[in-house]
Backbone as numpy.savetxt, mean C-alpha at the origin, in Angstrom:
# Nx Ny Nz CAx CAy CAz Cx Cy Cz
-8.87 -9.13 13.52 -7.40 -8.48 14.12 -6.88 -9.61 15.07
-7.51 -10.75 15.24 -6.72 -11.55 15.94 -6.20 -11.22 17.56
-7.41 -10.31 18.27 -7.20 -10.21 19.30 -5.98 -8.77 19.34
-5.29 -8.29 18.52 -4.88 -7.12 18.24 -5.71 -5.67 18.73
-5.45 -5.27 19.60 -6.16 -3.92 19.95 -5.57 -2.82 19.19
-6.24 -1.47 18.81 -5.84 -0.30 17.84 -4.71 0.18 18.81
-5.09 0.20 20.55 -4.31 0.71 21.44 -2.83 0.37 21.40
-2.71 -1.09 21.25 -1.53 -2.07 20.75 -0.63 -1.51 19.46
-1.57 -1.10 18.59 -1.04 -0.99 17.54 -0.14 0.44 17.12
-0.82 1.16 18.21 -0.47 3.26 18.65 0.83 2.89 19.08
0.85 1.58 19.99 2.03 2.03 20.75 3.50 1.12 19.78
3.08 0.16 19.10 4.32 0.07 18.22 3.84 -0.14 16.98
4.11 0.68 15.62 3.83 0.68 14.24 4.20 -0.94 13.50
5.03 -1.73 13.74 5.29 -2.67 13.45 4.04 -3.44 13.27
3.28 -3.05 14.25 2.20 -4.35 14.37 1.38 -4.09 13.39
1.16 -2.99 12.79 0.57 -2.64 11.55 0.80 -3.91 10.63
1.86 -4.06 10.62 2.34 -5.66 9.22 1.70 -6.78 9.92
2.15 -6.59 11.14 1.14 -8.58 11.72 -0.07 -8.64 11.55
-0.81 -7.00 11.67 -2.49 -7.42 11.70 -2.52 -7.89 10.18
-1.89 -7.12 8.84 -2.57 -7.72 7.85 -2.54 -8.97 7.16
-1.73 -9.30 8.21 -0.78 -11.38 7.88 -2.72 -11.98 7.90
-3.47 -11.47 8.63 -4.83 -12.49 8.25 -5.61 -12.38 7.18
-5.56 -13.07 6.72 -6.17 -13.41 5.44 -7.62 -13.01 5.51
-7.69 -11.55 4.36 -9.05 -11.34 4.49 -9.72 -11.15 3.31
-8.76 -11.40 2.03 -9.31 -11.95 0.62 -9.61 -13.37 0.36
-10.60 -13.68 -0.01 -10.92 -15.28 -0.66 -9.66 -15.69 -1.80
-9.54 -14.42 -2.62 -8.79 -15.46 -3.90 -7.58 -15.34 -3.82
-6.91 -16.55 -4.21 -5.73 -17.18 -4.14 -4.68 -16.30 -5.19
-3.35 -16.45 -4.33 -2.39 -15.63 -5.40 -1.66 -17.56 -5.90
-1.28 -16.68 -7.65 -0.77 -18.39 -7.88 0.91 -17.67 -8.57
1.46 -18.26 -7.86 2.97 -17.93 -8.19 3.53 -19.49 -9.19
4.07 -19.26 -9.81 4.68 -20.56 -10.86 5.84 -21.09 -9.17
6.25 -22.41 -9.40 6.86 -23.22 -9.20 8.18 -22.71 -9.08
9.01 -22.61 -8.01 10.66 -22.27 -8.59 10.94 -20.93 -8.52
9.96 -20.14 -8.70 10.25 -18.41 -8.37 9.50 -18.12 -7.43
10.45 -16.58 -6.91 10.08 -16.12 -5.66 9.13 -15.11 -5.92
7.87 -15.15 -4.63 6.73 -14.09 -5.19 7.43 -12.73 -5.10
8.41 -12.23 -5.25 8.97 -11.08 -5.00 9.34 -10.59 -6.52
9.97 -12.33 -7.11 10.23 -12.33 -8.68 8.86 -11.71 -9.69
7.62 -12.40 -9.30 6.93 -12.54 -9.77 5.80 -11.78 -9.73
6.00 -10.89 -8.77 4.91 -9.87 -8.52 5.87 -8.35 -8.34
6.93 -8.48 -8.28 7.67 -6.86 -8.36 7.61 -6.42 -9.59
7.01 -5.03 -9.71 7.14 -4.14 -10.86 6.22 -2.75 -10.75
6.12 -2.08 -12.05 5.64 -0.53 -11.66 4.11 -1.44 -12.04
3.06 -0.62 -11.12 1.53 -0.88 -11.40 0.83 0.51 -11.24
0.18 0.41 -12.38 -0.82 1.65 -12.60 -1.97 1.35 -11.75
-2.53 2.50 -10.44 -3.43 2.19 -9.78 -4.85 2.98 -10.00
-5.67 2.38 -9.72 -7.10 2.88 -9.82 -7.81 2.40 -8.79
-8.60 3.02 -8.26 -9.66 2.49 -7.04 -10.93 3.54 -7.24
-11.91 2.97 -6.39 -12.89 3.68 -6.00 -14.08 3.04 -5.08
-14.94 3.61 -4.41 -15.52 3.29 -3.59 -16.98 2.67 -3.99
-17.03 1.30 -3.83 -17.85 0.52 -4.22 -19.39 1.15 -3.78
-20.65 0.87 -4.82 -20.31 0.23 -6.01 -19.63 0.81 -7.05
-18.92 0.62 -7.78 -18.03 1.40 -8.91 -17.50 0.11 -9.70
-16.96 0.54 -10.38 -15.87 0.18 -11.23 -14.51 0.88 -11.52
-13.37 0.55 -10.53 -12.38 1.17 -10.78 -11.48 1.68 -12.21
-11.96 0.43 -12.95 -11.23 0.42 -14.44 -12.03 1.84 -15.53
-13.17 2.15 -14.83 -13.83 3.14 -15.67 -14.23 4.40 -14.93
-14.34 4.06 -14.02 -14.61 5.60 -12.87 -13.82 5.62 -11.79
-12.59 5.79 -11.68 -11.70 5.90 -10.72 -11.59 6.92 -9.75
-11.89 7.31 -8.42 -11.90 8.17 -7.50 -10.00 8.52 -7.26
-9.60 7.52 -7.23 -8.13 7.38 -7.15 -6.93 6.87 -7.99
-6.44 7.26 -8.51 -5.57 7.00 -9.89 -3.73 7.06 -9.08
-3.32 6.58 -9.66 -1.38 6.78 -9.35 -0.61 5.79 -9.58
0.71 5.54 -9.16 1.64 4.26 -9.69 1.82 4.07 -8.43
2.38 2.30 -8.36 2.72 1.91 -7.16 3.89 0.93 -7.67
5.08 0.73 -6.79 6.07 0.23 -7.71 6.53 -0.47 -6.16
6.45 -1.75 -6.95 6.96 -2.96 -5.49 8.51 -3.72 -5.88
9.14 -3.04 -5.12 10.58 -3.46 -5.84 10.97 -4.78 -5.57
12.22 -5.80 -6.19 12.67 -6.83 -5.58 13.13 -7.48 -4.41
13.98 -5.96 -3.84 14.54 -5.92 -2.91 14.21 -4.78 -1.76
14.64 -4.45 -0.47 14.44 -3.17 -0.27 15.61 -2.29 -0.81
15.29 -0.93 -0.91 16.61 0.14 -1.05 16.35 1.19 -0.07
17.49 1.73 -0.30 17.88 2.46 1.10 17.49 3.87 0.95
17.07 4.80 1.95 16.67 6.11 1.80 17.33 6.75 1.32
18.70 6.61 1.74 19.81 7.74 1.33 19.84 7.80 -0.03
19.58 6.67 -0.82 19.70 6.82 -2.39 18.47 7.37 -2.81
17.56 8.01 -2.53 16.75 8.73 -2.77 17.02 10.18 -3.09
16.61 10.70 -4.89 17.06 12.06 -4.42 16.88 12.71 -3.29
17.32 14.25 -3.05 17.27 14.88 -1.68 15.93 15.69 -1.59
15.30 15.89 -2.53 14.02 16.67 -2.52 13.10 15.71 -2.27
13.11 14.30 -2.59 12.14 13.33 -1.87 12.18 13.04 -0.53
13.52 12.74 -0.13 13.80 12.36 1.51 13.18 13.53 2.05
13.45 14.90 2.20 12.93 16.00 2.27 11.37 16.21 2.56
10.69 16.12 1.65 9.18 15.60 1.28 8.56 14.41 2.39
9.62 13.63 2.29 8.97 12.24 3.03 9.16 12.66 4.60
10.07 13.67 5.67 10.67 13.77 6.17 9.61 15.08 6.96
8.99 15.47 5.73 8.19 16.78 6.57 6.90 16.35 6.45
6.36 15.45 5.27 5.01 15.45 5.08 4.71 13.78 5.18
5.14 12.63 5.19 5.20 11.41 5.34 5.77 10.86 6.52
6.26 11.72 7.94 7.12 10.86 8.91 6.54 9.50 9.86
5.10 9.30 9.34 4.56 8.26 9.75 4.93 6.94 8.86
4.77 7.13 7.62 5.40 6.19 7.14 6.32 5.63 7.41
7.49 6.96 7.77 8.68 6.07 7.73 8.43 5.59 9.09
8.32 5.94 10.36 8.09 5.62 11.24 7.59 4.37 11.41
6.38 4.02 10.73 5.99 2.54 10.55 7.05 1.32 10.11
7.91 1.91 9.30 9.05 1.14 8.95 10.15 0.51 9.80
10.08 1.30 11.31 11.39 0.97 12.35 12.19 0.98 11.73
12.91 0.36 11.98 14.43 0.12 11.58 14.63 -0.89 10.00
13.32 -1.03 9.58 13.72 -1.22 7.80 13.70 -0.52 6.98
14.21 -0.92 5.89 14.07 -0.21 4.62 13.09 -0.39 4.00
12.39 0.32 3.09 11.39 0.20 2.27 11.56 -0.79 1.18
10.94 -1.34 0.67 10.80 -2.13 -0.46 9.47 -1.97 -2.05
8.71 -0.64 -1.38 8.04 0.13 -2.11 7.75 1.52 -2.17
7.20 1.84 -3.29 6.88 3.50 -3.26 5.25 3.63 -3.93
4.76 5.11 -3.64 3.75 4.97 -4.52 3.42 6.66 -4.77
2.85 6.93 -5.53 2.08 8.05 -5.91 0.84 8.32 -6.27
-0.22 8.58 -5.58 -1.84 8.69 -5.51 -2.32 9.90 -5.79
-3.19 10.07 -6.24 -3.88 11.17 -6.54 -5.57 11.22 -6.69
-6.52 11.46 -5.61 -7.71 11.16 -5.53 -8.48 12.61 -6.09
-9.75 12.24 -7.24 -9.98 13.08 -7.64 -10.59 14.07 -7.02
-11.19 15.36 -7.24 -11.63 16.41 -6.55 -13.54 16.08 -6.12
-13.88 15.22 -7.21 -15.07 14.67 -6.69 -15.18 13.72 -5.42
-14.03 12.81 -5.64 -14.54 12.10 -4.38 -14.18 12.51 -3.20
-15.31 11.72 -2.21 -15.13 11.69 -0.63 -14.31 11.85 -0.28
-13.98 12.50 1.04 -12.65 12.20 1.96 -12.30 10.78 2.22
-11.51 10.15 2.31 -10.96 8.96 2.69 -9.55 8.82 3.17
-9.00 7.50 3.46 -7.83 7.36 4.06 -6.66 7.16 2.57
-7.62 6.12 1.58 -6.68 5.79 0.20 -6.35 7.74 -0.39
-5.21 7.61 -0.58 -4.67 9.04 -1.06 -5.04 9.96 -0.17
-5.00 9.90 1.17 -4.34 10.72 2.12 -3.07 10.98 2.09
-2.32 10.23 1.82 -0.84 10.29 1.84 -0.75 10.30 0.16
-0.33 11.38 -0.40 -0.45 11.38 -1.98 1.29 10.56 -2.65
2.37 10.75 -1.55 3.46 9.88 -1.98 4.11 9.38 -0.80
4.84 7.98 -0.87 5.17 7.65 0.38 6.07 6.60 -0.20
6.59 5.62 0.71 7.56 4.84 0.92 6.97 4.01 1.71
7.02 2.96 1.72 6.19 1.62 2.50 6.76 0.19 2.13
6.65 -0.66 2.75 6.99 -2.10 2.88 6.10 -3.09 2.34
5.91 -3.88 1.09 4.99 -4.85 0.85 5.40 -6.37 1.37
4.95 -7.07 1.75 5.06 -8.42 1.96 3.81 -9.58 1.85
4.14 -10.55 1.26 3.14 -11.60 1.01 3.11 -12.20 2.20
2.06 -13.14 2.71 1.66 -13.84 3.67 0.71 -14.93 3.62
0.37 -16.46 3.17 -0.80 -16.62 3.22 -1.58 -16.21 2.15
-0.84 -16.05 0.70 -0.88 -15.88 -0.84 -1.48 -14.63 -0.84
-1.45 -13.16 -0.11 -1.70 -12.31 -0.09 -0.68 -11.10 0.21
-0.87 -10.38 -0.61 0.13 -9.18 -0.81 -0.26 -7.84 0.29
0.29 -7.38 1.47 -0.24 -6.26 1.74 0.90 -5.34 1.90
0.64 -3.93 1.72 1.25 -2.98 2.26 0.60 -1.96 2.84
1.29 -1.31 3.57 0.80 0.54 4.33 0.57 1.40 3.20
-0.43 2.20 3.27 -0.72 3.38 2.28 -0.94 4.72 3.04
-1.15 4.48 4.50 -1.50 5.80 5.01 -1.20 5.43 6.65
-0.79 6.36 7.25 -0.73 5.91 8.91 -0.52 7.14 9.61
-1.11 7.43 10.69 -0.98 8.64 11.80 -0.75 8.00 13.15
-0.76 8.89 13.96 -0.78 7.68 15.05 -1.64 7.17 15.58
-2.85 7.79 15.33 -4.20 7.09 15.81 -4.57 6.29 14.51
-4.47 6.17 13.25 -5.26 5.92 12.15 -4.60 5.16 11.18
-4.99 4.23 10.32 -4.41 3.87 9.33 -4.51 3.29 8.29
-4.34 2.77 7.09 -4.92 2.19 5.90 -3.92 1.11 5.35
-4.72 0.07 4.82 -3.59 -1.10 4.42 -4.31 -1.88 3.06
-3.64 -1.51 2.19 -3.75 -2.13 0.91 -3.70 -3.92 0.90
-4.72 -4.63 0.38 -4.21 -6.08 0.57 -5.05 -6.53 -0.83
-4.06 -7.66 -1.59 -4.04 -7.76 -3.15 -3.99 -9.47 -3.41
-4.86 -9.83 -4.08 -4.67 -11.36 -4.41 -4.06 -11.04 -6.00
-3.55 -12.01 -6.66 -2.87 -11.54 -8.10 -4.12 -12.15 -9.14
-4.25 -11.39 -10.60 -4.95 -11.70 -11.33 -4.51 -11.72 -12.50
-3.31 -12.71 -13.00 -2.66 -12.29 -14.12 -1.68 -11.23 -13.95
-1.86 -10.48 -14.85 -0.88 -9.10 -14.70 -1.65 -8.08 -14.10
-2.54 -8.01 -13.32 -3.06 -7.47 -12.16 -3.12 -7.65 -10.71
-2.90 -6.74 -9.70 -3.49 -7.05 -8.22 -4.87 -6.68 -8.35
-5.67 -7.22 -7.43 -7.12 -7.03 -7.25 -7.18 -7.36 -6.02
-7.40 -5.63 -5.22 -7.23 -5.72 -3.90 -8.81 -4.70 -3.10
-8.40 -4.73 -2.09 -9.45 -3.75 -1.09 -8.80 -3.33 -0.12
-9.39 -2.25 0.55 -8.82 -1.24 1.84 -9.09 -1.92 2.79
-8.30 -1.63 3.73 -8.58 -1.99 5.03 -8.14 -0.83 6.07
-8.90 0.05 7.08 -8.41 0.93 7.80 -8.98 0.57 9.18
-8.45 1.59 9.99 -8.53 1.81 11.41 -8.48 3.64 11.63
-9.10 3.60 13.01 -9.41 4.96 13.00 -10.01 4.92 14.40
-9.66 6.47 15.23 -10.23 6.57 16.92 -11.61 5.96 17.12
-11.62 5.08 17.65 -13.08 4.42 17.89 -13.90 3.73 17.13
-12.77 3.24 16.00 -13.33 2.46 14.98 -12.33 1.16 14.95
-13.08 0.06 15.00 -11.82 -1.32 14.67 -11.32 -1.50 13.30
-10.20 -2.06 13.00 -9.89 -2.64 11.87 -10.80 -2.92 11.14
-11.05 -2.70 10.09 -12.14 -3.19 9.21 -11.92 -2.79 7.76
-12.70 -3.91 7.01 -12.77 -3.86 5.38 -13.17 -2.32 5.03
-12.89 -1.70 4.29 -13.62 -0.22 3.57 -14.52 -1.01 1.91
-14.81 0.43 1.56 -15.89 -0.53 0.42 -14.71 0.06 -0.85
-13.48 -0.05 -0.44 -12.53 0.57 -1.56 -12.41 -0.59 -2.48
-12.42 -0.48 -3.68 -11.98 -1.71 -5.02 -10.73 -0.67 -5.66
-9.58 -1.63 -5.47 -8.55 -1.47 -5.89 -7.75 -2.20 -7.00
-7.47 -1.78 -7.95 -6.73 -2.25 -9.17 -5.58 -2.10 -9.68
-4.46 -2.64 -9.60 -3.40 -2.34 -9.76 -2.81 -3.16 -11.12
-2.71 -2.52 -12.01 -2.24 -3.07 -13.52 -0.66 -2.97 -13.80
0.22 -4.01 -14.10 1.43 -3.90 -14.23 1.69 -3.55 -15.31
2.64 -2.32 -15.35 3.06 -1.67 -16.73 4.41 -1.73 -16.67
5.27 -2.46 -16.01 6.60 -3.09 -16.73 7.64 -3.32 -15.14
8.59 -3.19 -15.16 9.74 -4.07 -13.77 9.85 -2.64 -13.42
10.42 -3.11 -12.14 10.10 -1.91 -11.24 11.01 -0.39 -11.57
10.60 0.50 -11.46 11.19 1.74 -11.57 10.64 2.87 -10.47
11.50 3.07 -9.60 11.16 3.90 -8.11 10.99 5.46 -8.85
11.70 6.00 -9.78 11.58 7.01 -10.17 10.28 7.47 -10.36
9.15 6.28 -10.82 8.08 6.70 -11.17 7.13 7.02 -9.90
7.45 7.13 -8.82 6.97 7.73 -7.60 6.98 8.49 -7.26
8.09 9.38 -7.87 8.60 10.99 -7.41 8.94 11.98 -8.31
7.98 11.59 -9.84 8.34 12.34 -10.88 7.62 13.68 -10.49
6.33 13.93 -9.76 6.10 15.12 -9.67 6.61 15.83 -8.33
7.27 15.37 -7.30 7.57 16.16 -6.30 8.41 17.23 -6.38
């Protein structure tokens, strides 16, 4: 955590994004020369995840959709029912954005057999993805005292990642979650909000 305390993060939600800038995955992100990472990575992805030891492709505990937009999008442009849901149920994800606009959205479902965990605790949300040090990071859950960040490296049409979390009395740490996001097409924000 480069000396950043959880208390400091709780006082300033934007620090969540600075925390994830520390490279924790060893895999490199390969981007063709001359193309911006946003153009290469942006898209609609199918998410599959589970806690090790497991294979998320064959026995996922969490499934869903992740959309990485090429540019930020205004919340005002989302359907009214979506804005109402986010304000009522995912206000801390909105707070974490501070004055920024989101550039990603997600919809996640945990299986009934899966043990309780932070991944999927926010079933639908908007967030911000960013790349630094060849790693893509995004916040998928946050409360005033806890949070969950997914960090990915790219492997062809897939993002291969792991979850990192913090909670009261627990330092920022890697979880046992293995996350695979398979690209299904160009960014389509409506894919996050079909069930709302």
